[in-house]
Each structure stands twice: as structure tokens, then as C-alpha cells.
N, C-alpha and C positions, 0 to 999 in steps of 0.2 A: 149718752145717759149721764146724769150727774150723780156724784157720790156724796152722801151726807155723812159728815163727821160730827159727832157730839162729844164735847169735852166739858168737864165741870171742874171748878176750882175746889170742890170738896175732895177731889182726887187728882191733885196736880201731878204733872210729870216730874216736877222738881220743886223743892222748897229750900230757899236760902234764908237762914236766920241771922240776925244781927242784934246788937244791943237795943232793947226795947222795940223789937219788931220782927217781921218776917216778910218775905217776898215769895209768892207762889207763881209758878210758871206752867203754862200749858202750851204745847206745840201743836200747831194746826198746819199741816202741809209744810210750806216754807216759812211760815210766820211763827213768832213766839209772842204770846200775850201774857202780861203779868198783872198781878194784884198785890198791892202792898197793904199791910196792916201794921199800924203803929200803936204802941201802948201809951197810956197817959204819961206825960213828961218827956216824950220824944221831941227833939228839936233838931231841925236840919243843921243849924249852926253848930250844935254840939256833937251830934252823932254821925254826921257826914262831912260837913264843911271843914271841921277842924282837921280831919285826916287828909283832906284835899288841899289844905292851906287857903281856903276860901271863907269869906265872911258872910256872903249872901248867895242865894240861889238865883241863877240866871232865869229871867222870865222870857218866854217865847211870844212872838206875835200871835194875835187872835187866830184861832183855827188850829193851833198846835198845842199839844198837851204839855203840861208842866207838873212837877211834883208839888203836892200840897199835903202836908201831914194832917191826918184826921185826929181828932181829940187832942190837939196840941194846946188848946186853951188860948190860941192867938185870935180866934174869931173867924 
């Protein structure tokens, strides 16, 4: 018999906040799934890349996810 697990981002297991955004995590079995929310004005180059010493975000081949800020004004 299969077990059904229902999780919602409205009640995440964990919330990580950072300057101009937050990351909500839900844990399903052995997996962790996240949802990122960014405030207007958030830029990867300023709010993440600077701390990592990087100037641009690495893009992955098609079929793999990559980070793209919402409401960044970049289009």
C-alpha cells in the first residue's frame, strides 16, 4: 500500500530569511523541496554573489534547474 504525504509551503518545515527574501523548505521522505521569494530590488550579484566572490550565476544545461530571481526588474 502507498502512503500519501501532503505538505504545503503555507506551513513550511523550515524558513530561512535573508536580505530582501526568504527560502521556505518542506521535507518529504528523503527529499527537501524549497521555494524562494524575493523582494523588489533583490539581485543575485549583490545579495548572494558578493558574499561568494562571484560576479555571475552559473547556468545549468537544459533540463536542470537554476536560480532566477522573481520581480528583479531584469526581465
